[in-house]
C-alpha positions in Angstrom: -80.0 24.0 -51.9 -79.6 23.4 -55.8 -81.8 21.3 -58.5 -81.0 19.9 -61.3 -81.6 17.0 -63.8 -78.2 15.7 -63.3 -75.8 15.8 -61.0 -72.5 15.0 -61.8 -69.6 14.8 -59.3 -66.1 15.1 -59.8 -64.7 17.4 -63.0 -61.8 15.5 -64.2 -62.1 14.2 -67.9 -65.0 11.0 -66.7 -66.7 14.0 -65.0 -66.3 16.8 -67.7 -66.8 14.1 -70.7 -70.5 13.0 -69.3 -71.3 16.8 -68.8 -70.3 17.6 -72.6 -72.7 15.1 -73.3 -75.7 15.0 -71.2 -77.8 17.6 -73.2 -78.0 15.6 -75.8 -79.8 12.6 -73.6 -82.2 14.7 -71.8 -80.2 16.4 -69.1 -80.7 20.0 -69.6 -79.6 21.4 -65.9 -76.7 20.2 -64.7 -73.9 20.4 -62.6 -71.2 19.4 -62.0 -69.3 19.3 -58.3 -66.2 19.3 -58.3 -63.8 19.0 -54.6 -60.0 20.6 -56.0 -60.3 24.6 -56.5 -60.4 23.7 -60.5 -61.3 21.0 -62.6 -58.6 18.4 -64.3 -59.2 15.6 -62.4 -56.0 14.4 -61.0 -54.2 15.2 -64.6 -52.1 18.6 -62.0 -50.8 16.8 -59.3 -49.0 13.7 -61.3 -45.4 13.8 -61.9 -44.1 16.9 -64.1 -43.0 14.5 -66.8 -45.7 12.3 -67.0 -46.0 12.0 -70.7 -49.4 10.3 -71.9 -49.1 7.0 -73.7 -52.0 8.3 -77.1 -51.1 10.7 -79.0 -52.5 13.8 -79.2 -55.3 12.4 -82.1 -56.7 9.5 -79.6 -57.0 11.8 -76.6 -59.9 14.1 -76.6 -63.0 14.6 -75.0 -66.4 15.1 -76.8 -66.6 18.0 -79.2 -63.1 19.3 -78.2 -59.4 18.4 -80.8 -56.8 17.9 -78.7 -54.7 20.3 -80.2 -51.6 20.3 -81.8 -49.6 18.0 -83.6 -51.5 14.6 -83.4 -49.5 12.8 -83.6 -46.9 13.5 -80.3 -47.7 12.0 -77.5 -49.0 14.8 -74.4 -47.1 16.1 -71.5 -48.9 16.4 -68.2 -48.8 20.1 -68.1 -51.0 20.0 -71.9 -53.3 17.6 -70.3 -53.9 19.9 -68.0 -54.4 23.0 -69.8 -56.5 20.9 -72.6 -58.6 19.9 -69.4 -59.3 23.9 -68.5 -60.1 24.8 -71.4 -62.3 22.5 -72.3 -64.2 22.9 -68.7 -64.6 26.9 -69.9 -65.7 25.7 -72.6 -69.1 24.0 -70.7 -72.2 25.3 -70.2 -72.9 23.5 -67.8 -72.3 24.7 -63.5 -69.3 24.2 -62.1 -69.0 24.2 -58.4 -65.2 23.8 -57.4 -64.9 23.5 -53.3 -67.5 21.2 -53.2 -66.5 18.0 -52.0 -69.5 15.6 -51.6 -69.2 13.5 -48.5 -72.9 12.1 -49.5 -75.1 10.8 -51.5 -78.3 8.8 -51.2 -81.6 8.6 -51.9 -85.5 10.0 -51.1 -88.3 10.5 -52.6 -87.6 8.9 -56.1 -85.0 11.7 -55.6 -81.5 12.2 -55.2 -79.7 14.2 -52.2 -76.6 15.1 -53.0 -74.0 16.7 -50.1 -71.1 18.6 -49.9 -68.8 20.2 -47.1 -70.0 23.8 -45.6 -73.7 22.3 -45.4 -74.5 23.0 -48.9 -77.1 20.2 -50.9 -78.1 19.1 -53.8 -81.3 17.5 -56.1 -81.7 15.6 -59.0 -83.4 12.3 -60.5 -79.6 11.5 -61.6 -76.5 11.1 -60.8 -73.2 9.9 -62.1 -70.0 9.2 -60.0 -67.3 9.9 -61.9 -64.2 10.3 -59.4 -62.1 8.0 -60.7 -59.9 6.0 -58.0 -57.0 8.4 -58.3 -57.7 10.0 -54.2 -57.0 6.5 -52.9 -53.2 5.6 -52.9 -52.9 1.9 -52.9 -49.7 1.0 -50.4 -48.7 -3.0 -49.8 -48.5 -4.0 -46.3 -44.4 -4.9 -46.0 -43.0 -5.7 -43.7 -40.5 -3.9 -41.3 -42.3 -0.9 -42.5 -42.2 0.8 -39.1 -38.3 0.3 -38.7 -37.2 1.8 -41.8 -35.2 4.6 -40.9 -35.7 6.1 -44.5 -38.1 7.4 -47.3 -41.0 5.4 -47.8 -43.3 7.3 -50.5 -46.3 6.4 -53.2 -45.4 8.0 -56.5 -48.5 10.1 -55.9 -45.7 11.8 -53.7 -43.2 12.2 -57.2 -42.9 15.0 -58.6 -39.5 14.9 -59.9 -35.5 12.9 -59.4 -34.0 15.8 -58.3 -34.6 15.7 -55.3 -33.3 12.3 -55.2 -29.7 12.3 -56.5 -27.3 10.1 -55.9 -29.4 7.8 -53.1 -31.0 4.5 -53.3 -33.8 4.0 -54.7 -36.4 1.0 -54.9 -39.2 1.4 -57.1 -41.6 -1.1 -56.4 -44.0 -1.5 -59.1 -44.4 -2.6 -63.6 -46.4 -0.6 -65.5 -45.8 1.8 -67.4 -45.4 4.8 -63.6 -43.2 2.9 -62.5 -41.6 2.5 -65.7 -41.6 6.2 -66.8 -40.4 7.3 -63.1 -37.8 4.8 -62.8 -36.1 5.6 -66.3 -36.0 9.3 -65.1 -34.2 8.3 -61.9 -31.1 6.1 -63.7 -29.7 8.9 -64.9 -29.5 10.4 -60.9 -29.8 8.1 -58.1 -29.1 4.1 -58.4 -31.5 2.5 -59.5 -33.7 -0.3 -58.8 -37.1 -2.0 -60.4 -38.6 -4.1 -57.5 -41.8 -6.7 -59.4 -43.6 -9.5 -57.8 -43.6 -10.5 -61.9 -41.2 -10.2 -65.0 -42.1 -6.8 -67.0 -44.2 -7.3 -70.0 -43.6 -5.0 -73.3 -45.8 -3.9 -75.3 -44.6 -2.4 -78.8 -45.8 1.4 -78.9 -45.6 1.3 -82.9 -46.4 -2.1 -84.0 -45.1 -2.2 -87.9 -44.8 1.3 -87.3 -48.6 2.6 -86.3 -49.4 3.8 -83.0 -51.4 1.1 -80.6 -53.8 3.0 -80.6 -54.1 3.0 -84.8 -54.4 -1.0 -84.4 -56.8 -0.6 -82.1 -58.6 1.4 -83.4 -59.2 -0.1 -86.7 -59.4 -3.2 -84.7 -61.9 -2.2 -82.8 -60.6 -4.0 -79.5 -60.2 -0.6 -78.4 -64.4 -0.4 -78.0 -64.8 -4.3 -77.5 -67.4 -4.7 -74.7 -64.7 -7.1 -73.3 -64.3 -5.9 -69.1 -64.6 -9.4 -68.1 -61.6 -11.0 -70.3 -59.2 -7.9 -70.4 -59.3 -7.3 -67.0 -57.2 -10.8 -66.8 -54.9 -9.3 -68.9 -51.5 -8.2 -67.5 -50.1 -5.5 -67.1 -48.2 -4.3 -69.7 -45.8 -1.7 -70.2 -45.6 1.0 -73.8 -42.3 1.3 -74.9 -41.4 2.9 -78.7 -37.5 1.8 -77.3 -36.4 5.0 -75.2 -37.6 2.9 -72.0 -35.9 -0.3 -71.8 -32.9 1.3 -73.2 -33.0 4.1 -70.5 -32.8 1.3 -67.7 -30.5 0.1 -69.7 -28.1 2.6 -70.1 -28.0 3.8 -66.3 -27.8 0.4 -65.0 -31.5 0.3 -63.9 -31.6 -3.8 -62.6 -35.6 -5.2 -62.0 -35.5 -7.8 -59.5 -38.2 -9.8 -57.3 -40.0 -8.0 -54.2 -38.1 -7.8 -51.4 -39.6 -9.6 -49.2 -39.1 -6.6 -45.8 -37.7 -3.8 -45.1 -34.9 -3.4 -42.3 -33.9 -0.8 -40.6 -31.6 1.1 -43.1 -33.0 -0.6 -46.6 -35.3 -4.3 -48.0 -34.4 -7.6 -47.9 -34.3 -9.0 -51.3 -35.9 -12.9 -52.4 -32.5 -14.0 -51.7 -32.1 -13.4 -48.2 -29.6 -10.4 -49.1 -30.1 -7.1 -47.4 -29.1 -3.5 -48.6 -29.5 0.1 -47.5 -31.8 2.2 -48.9 -32.5 5.5 -48.9 -35.8 5.5 -50.2 -38.4 3.3 -51.6 -40.8 4.9 -54.1 -43.7 3.0 -54.8 -45.6 3.0 -58.0 -48.6 0.6 -56.6 -51.7 2.2 -57.9 -55.1 3.2 -56.6 -57.6 1.9 -55.6 -61.7 2.6 -56.4 -63.7 4.0 -53.7 -66.8 6.0 -53.3 -67.0 7.2 -49.9 -69.9 9.5 -50.8 -71.5 6.5 -51.9 -71.6 4.5 -48.1 -76.0 4.8 -47.7 -76.5 4.8 -50.9 -77.2 0.7 -51.5 -75.2 1.4 -53.9 -72.5 -0.4 -52.6 -71.1 -4.7 -52.2 -70.1 -5.4 -48.8 -66.3 -4.5 -50.0 -67.1 -1.0 -51.3 -67.2 -2.0 -55.2 -70.4 -0.7 -57.0 -72.5 -3.1 -58.0 -73.5 -1.9 -62.1 -73.1 -3.0 -65.5 -71.6 -1.1 -67.8 -71.5 2.1 -65.8 -75.4 1.9 -64.4 -76.3 0.7 -60.8 -78.1 -2.2 -60.6 -78.6 -1.9 -56.8 -80.5 1.4 -56.8 -82.6 3.4 -60.1 -80.9 7.1 -61.7 -77.5 6.2 -60.5 -74.5 6.2 -63.1 -70.3 5.2 -63.1 -67.9 6.7 -65.8 -63.8 6.0 -65.6 -63.8 2.9 -64.3 -60.6 1.0 -65.5 -62.4 -1.8 -67.8 -66.0 -0.5 -67.7 -66.8 -1.2 -70.8 -63.6 -1.7 -72.8 -60.1 -1.6 -72.7 -60.3 2.2 -72.8 -62.4 2.8 -70.3 -61.0 5.2 -68.0 -58.7 7.3 -70.5 -59.3 10.4 -72.1 -60.3 8.9 -75.5 -63.0 6.4 -74.2 -64.2 8.0 -71.1 -66.9 9.5 -73.5 -68.0 6.5 -74.8 -68.5 5.6 -71.5 -70.7 8.9 -70.6 -71.9 8.0 -73.8 -73.3 4.7 -73.5 -74.2 5.5 -69.8 -76.3 8.7 -70.0 -78.1 7.0 -72.6 -79.4 4.3 -69.9 -79.7 6.7 -67.6 -82.1 9.2 -69.2 -84.2 5.4 -69.3 -84.3 4.4 -65.8 -84.1 7.4 -63.9 -87.6 7.9 -62.1 
């Protein structure tokens, strides 16, 4: 059994930012528990060409600038390297290949159990595993009869395996657009969405959107409830719209059901398809907190700004719209972690 002042679950961007800031809030002994073989969270598993929509200057964690040209948009591998380097520099204990199975409160402290019978104790715990571990797969009629492939974006790496195919990409967010644009030159591709795609200029009036968010302070405004209702919109400097048009990637309303060899569109038209790729996102889940008393009946965390309102000494970092527009992003998790740790240090037993 190991004891710490703070146990952080997850060594992705949120967990690493939390671990970096914890000492200044009175947590000298910190343990970070990560189920994967190395730090970095979900980043190493994303598709090869994934590109940030925020410039490098707005994509740093606390205490370490993102290297290179500050105005470029880093690719996945650059982010992975950055997170690995960040983890190496942290003066904290990071236990990889350590999957947390349960977190329970006993005698005023938290007991954190992991696979292999390992146990850790601490007066405070931060859940920083995010929502990229649980895929959201919509229930579409006829899927069991479909003879083609149904993949989630989490299984997508590059367009080469889809060359010459008929592919339907489901989703209208940033990832769906990036993947569809990449598939366009090699495959007959359609975007299926429930509503028209919303486009947001990436560089309005010559400045990156994140510059405007920062200088208007909308980037840090605590308006979570309002922002959660904002429709999904795709950031684009014109590249993605041009690519979709150039290669004939069209948008249609979401198909109603699968058939044995394809899909049925809203107007009743049947069309063959080789692959349906679901860029439908993920769902926030905390299976290790099931017996902690920290979740509501649907499994969602009971919290205010990341601090648990159900049990003492527990917090969350890395949730979408947790406190602001930038929550759950490289540029925002540090602010959320700093806020949470300040409150957590006051209420822990």
